[in-house]
C-alpha positions as CSV (number, residue, x, y, z in Angstrom):
1,M,0.5,-27.8,30.1
2,P,-1.9,-24.8,29.8
3,R,-4.9,-24.8,32.1
4,P,-8.2,-25.6,30.4
5,F,-10.2,-22.6,29.3
6,R,-13.1,-21.6,31.6
7,P,-15.7,-19.1,30.3
8,P,-15.3,-16.6,33.2
9,L,-11.7,-16.0,32.1
10,R,-12.9,-14.2,29.1
11,H,-14.0,-11.3,31.3
12,H,-11.0,-11.4,33.5
13,P,-8.9,-8.2,33.3
14,K,-5.9,-10.2,32.1
15,T,-7.8,-11.6,29.1
16,Q,-10.4,-9.1,27.9
17,T,-9.5,-6.9,24.9
18,P,-8.4,-3.5,26.3
19,A,-11.0,-0.8,25.7
20,Q,-10.0,1.9,23.3
21,P,-9.6,5.1,25.3
22,M,-11.7,8.1,24.3
23,G,-9.7,10.4,22.1
24,R,-7.5,7.7,20.7
25,Y,-8.5,6.3,17.4
26,D,-5.4,4.4,16.3
27,A,-4.6,0.7,16.7
28,S,-1.4,-1.2,15.8
29,G,-1.7,-3.9,13.1
30,D,-0.7,-7.5,13.7
31,P,0.9,-9.8,11.1
32,P,-0.6,-13.2,10.2
33,L,-0.6,-15.9,12.9
34,M,2.1,-18.4,12.0
35,I,3.1,-21.8,13.2
36,P,6.1,-23.3,11.2
37,A,4.6,-26.8,10.6
38,V,0.8,-27.6,10.6
39,T,-0.7,-31.0,10.2
40,L,-4.5,-31.5,10.0
41,E,-6.1,-33.0,13.1
42,E,-2.8,-32.8,15.0
43,P,-3.0,-30.6,18.1
44,L,-0.9,-27.5,18.1
45,Q,0.3,-26.1,21.4
46,F,0.9,-22.3,21.5
47,D,2.6,-19.9,23.9
48,A,1.4,-16.9,25.9
49,D,2.2,-14.4,23.1
50,F,0.2,-16.4,20.5
51,A,-2.7,-16.6,23.1
52,R,-2.5,-12.8,23.6
53,R,-2.9,-12.3,19.9
54,L,-5.9,-14.6,19.7
55,I,-7.5,-12.8,22.6
56,R,-7.0,-9.5,20.9
57,R,-8.9,-11.0,17.9
58,D,-11.7,-11.9,20.3
59,V,-11.2,-15.6,19.6
60,S,-12.3,-17.8,22.4
61,F,-12.9,-21.4,23.4
62,R,-14.2,-23.6,20.5
63,E,-13.9,-20.8,18.0
64,A,-11.8,-20.9,14.8
65,F,-9.0,-18.8,13.5
66,T,-6.7,-18.8,10.5
67,V,-3.0,-19.8,10.8
68,R,-0.4,-20.3,8.2
69,D,2.7,-22.5,8.0
70,R,6.2,-21.5,6.9
71,T,5.4,-22.2,3.2
72,G,2.4,-19.8,3.3
73,V,-0.3,-22.4,3.2
74,C,-3.3,-21.4,5.4
75,F,-5.3,-23.5,7.7
76,R,-8.4,-23.1,9.9
77,A,-7.9,-24.3,13.5
78,S,-10.3,-24.6,16.4
79,V,-9.3,-23.5,19.9
80,K,-9.5,-26.4,22.4
81,E,-7.8,-24.7,25.4
82,L,-7.0,-21.0,26.0
83,T,-5.5,-19.1,28.9
84,T,-3.2,-16.1,29.3
85,D,-0.4,-18.7,29.5
86,G,-1.0,-20.4,26.2
87,G,-3.3,-23.1,24.8
88,I,-4.0,-25.8,22.3
89,A,-5.7,-25.7,18.9
90,V,-6.5,-28.3,16.3
91,P,-6.3,-27.5,12.6
92,Y,-9.2,-29.0,10.7
93,E,-9.2,-27.4,7.2
94,R,-6.6,-26.5,4.6
95,L,-7.6,-23.4,2.7
96,D,-7.2,-23.5,-1.1
97,R,-6.6,-19.7,-1.1
98,S,-4.9,-17.4,1.3
99,P,-7.2,-14.8,2.9
100,E,-4.2,-12.4,2.9
101,S,-3.8,-9.8,0.2
102,T,-1.1,-10.2,-2.5
103,V,-0.5,-6.5,-2.5
104,E,0.1,-4.1,0.4
105,I,-2.7,-1.4,0.3
106,T,-2.8,1.7,2.3
107,L,-6.2,3.4,2.3
108,A,-6.1,7.1,3.1
109,C,-9.8,8.0,3.4
110,A,-11.3,11.4,4.3
111,V,-13.4,11.0,7.5
112,L,-17.0,10.7,6.4
113,A,-20.0,11.9,8.3
114,R,-23.0,10.0,9.7
115,Q,-20.7,7.3,11.1
116,R,-20.0,5.9,7.6
117,M,-16.3,5.4,8.6
118,I,-17.5,2.4,10.6
119,F,-18.6,0.9,7.2
120,I,-15.3,1.9,5.6
121,M,-13.3,0.2,8.4
122,Q,-15.3,-3.0,8.0
123,K,-15.2,-3.3,4.2
124,A,-11.6,-2.1,3.8
125,T,-10.6,-4.8,6.2
126,E,-12.6,-7.4,4.2
127,L,-10.9,-6.2,1.1
128,G,-7.4,-6.8,2.5
129,V,-6.0,-3.4,3.2
130,A,-2.8,-3.3,5.3
131,R,-3.6,0.0,7.0
132,I,-6.1,2.8,7.1
133,V,-5.3,6.5,7.5
134,P,-8.3,8.7,8.4
135,L,-7.8,12.0,6.6
136,L,-8.8,15.4,7.7
137,T,-9.6,17.5,4.6
138,D,-11.3,20.8,3.8
139,H,-14.7,19.0,3.4
140,S,-14.3,16.1,5.8
141,V,-15.5,15.7,9.3
142,P,-13.2,18.0,11.4
143,A,-11.0,16.8,14.2
144,G,-13.5,18.0,16.8
145,G,-16.2,15.8,15.3
146,L,-14.4,12.5,15.6
147,E,-16.0,11.5,18.9
148,H,-19.5,12.1,17.4
149,E,-18.5,9.7,14.6
150,K,-17.6,7.0,17.2
151,A,-14.0,7.0,16.0
152,H,-13.0,5.2,19.2
153,A,-15.0,2.2,17.9
154,W,-13.0,1.9,14.6
155,P,-10.4,-0.6,16.0
156,G,-13.1,-2.9,17.3
157,Q,-14.8,-2.8,13.9
158,I,-11.6,-3.9,12.2
159,I,-11.2,-6.9,14.6
160,R,-14.7,-8.1,14.0
161,A,-14.4,-7.7,10.2
162,A,-11.0,-9.6,10.2
163,K,-12.6,-12.4,12.1
164,Q,-15.6,-12.6,9.8
165,C,-13.5,-12.7,6.6
166,R,-11.0,-15.2,8.0
167,R,-8.0,-12.9,7.8
168,S,-5.0,-14.0,9.9
169,S,-3.7,-10.5,10.1
170,L,-5.1,-7.2,11.5
171,P,-4.7,-4.0,9.5
172,E,-3.3,-1.0,11.2
173,V,-5.4,2.2,12.0
174,L,-3.2,5.3,12.0
175,L,-4.1,8.5,13.9
176,P,-6.1,11.0,11.8
177,A,-3.8,13.1,9.7
178,R,-4.1,16.3,7.7
179,L,-4.0,15.6,3.9
180,K,-0.8,17.7,3.4
181,A,1.0,15.9,6.2
182,F,0.0,12.5,4.8
183,L,1.2,13.4,1.3
184,A,4.6,14.2,2.7
185,S,4.8,11.0,4.8
186,P,7.1,8.0,4.4
187,L,4.1,5.9,3.5
188,V,3.6,7.9,0.3
189,D,7.4,8.1,-0.4
190,A,7.8,4.3,-0.1
191,A,4.8,3.4,-2.3
192,D,5.3,1.8,-5.7
193,L,2.1,3.4,-6.8
194,C,-0.1,6.2,-5.3
195,V,-3.5,6.8,-6.8
196,Y,-6.4,9.0,-5.9
197,L,-10.1,8.9,-6.7
198,D,-11.1,11.8,-9.0
199,D,-14.2,12.0,-11.3
200,R,-12.8,15.2,-13.0
201,A,-9.5,13.9,-14.2
202,E,-8.5,12.0,-17.4
203,P,-7.5,8.4,-16.7
204,A,-3.8,8.0,-16.3
205,S,-1.7,5.3,-17.9
206,P,-1.2,2.3,-15.6
207,P,2.4,1.4,-14.5
208,T,4.3,-1.0,-16.7
209,V,5.7,-2.9,-13.6
210,L,3.3,-4.5,-11.2
211,P,3.3,-2.5,-7.9
212,H,3.3,-4.2,-4.5
213,R,2.9,-1.2,-2.1
214,I,-0.1,0.8,-3.2
215,V,-1.7,3.9,-1.7
216,L,-5.3,4.8,-2.4
217,V,-6.4,8.3,-1.5
218,A,-10.2,8.8,-1.3
219,G,-11.9,12.1,-0.7
220,P,-15.0,13.2,1.4
221,E,-18.5,13.8,0.3
222,G,-18.2,16.7,-2.1
223,G,-14.7,15.8,-3.1
224,F,-11.4,17.5,-2.5
225,S,-11.0,21.2,-2.7
226,D,-9.2,22.7,-5.6
227,T,-6.1,23.4,-3.5
228,E,-6.1,19.8,-2.2
229,R,-6.5,18.4,-5.7
230,E,-3.5,20.3,-6.9
231,A,-1.4,19.0,-4.0
232,I,-2.6,15.4,-4.6
233,R,-1.8,15.6,-8.4
234,S,1.9,16.2,-7.5
235,R,2.0,12.9,-5.6
236,A,-0.5,10.5,-7.1
237,L,-2.2,9.4,-10.3
238,P,-5.9,9.8,-10.8
239,L,-8.1,6.6,-10.7
240,V,-11.3,7.3,-12.6
241,L,-14.3,5.1,-11.9
242,G,-16.5,5.6,-14.9
243,G,-18.8,8.5,-15.5
244,R,-21.2,8.2,-12.6
245,V,-20.8,10.2,-9.4
246,L,-20.6,7.7,-6.6
247,R,-21.2,8.2,-2.9
248,A,-18.0,8.6,-1.0
249,E,-18.2,5.2,0.7
250,T,-19.2,3.5,-2.5
251,A,-16.2,5.0,-4.3
252,V,-13.8,3.6,-1.6
253,I,-15.1,0.0,-2.1
254,V,-15.0,0.3,-5.9
255,G,-11.6,1.9,-5.8
256,L,-10.2,-1.0,-3.7
257,T,-11.8,-3.5,-6.0
258,A,-10.3,-1.8,-9.1
259,I,-6.9,-2.0,-7.5
260,H,-7.3,-5.7,-6.8
261,L,-8.6,-6.3,-10.4
262,R,-5.6,-4.5,-11.9
263,W,-2.7,-5.4,-9.6
264,G,-3.9,-7.5,-6.7
265,D,-6.0,-10.5,-5.6
266,F,-8.6,-10.4,-8.4
267,R,-6.2,-10.7,-11.3
268,T,-7.0,-13.7,-13.4
269,D,-3.3,-14.9,-13.4
270,Q,-3.1,-15.1,-9.6
271,P,-2.2,-18.5,-8.2
272,L,-4.6,-20.2,-5.8
273,I,-2.3,-19.8,-2.8
């Protein structure tokens, strides 16, 4: 039986979330927490691996987290005991809708100045992205400016946002990449649909088959350079967001919303679970 949780353990070296080292801005994702069978008000005992994943999410004694069963139904559960060896939680609420996205979205976003990437990390997580790729483009923050933008704090922002919006999974943050390298990457090759935000292009015809793996490429303040735009056109379709010029961070949020409205969570024919 796991030992009862004691508040000082949260600051013990074995339990605290490891600090992100300066100069490293990536973080692995984590799939949804799952327990095969869940019954309301019936205690669940979990092992050390499950406890480690809760600790990474900064979930502590008496706090709640989202878990799903083998059928995909999601529940909220409250931690009753938690140590590095395991613990006990009690499910208390069945969720009518899953907080996990119905589509797998990769957001490739040019690194924005004035620490606006912190906002992007938060809101993209809330909008269900599977991963975020910070892009280094002609008009983005350069690689040498990432520390000034507090890039080392990006993974922590994702953890807090996932906790706030009740996600059971954690999106992945990849290392910053040059636009050309990303366009040639397996992520783009494997996508069912790759779109980029462009206020100069004519809207493209949407795919006839619903895509599951979607890549959204978003540019920096001032947009992509002409050379970059030509490279993107060979790999992606333009996604036009009306006739207004949006701030870069606004365009990202609207672009993700448009994807969900057309192909993802916000479609009117989506089931409740």
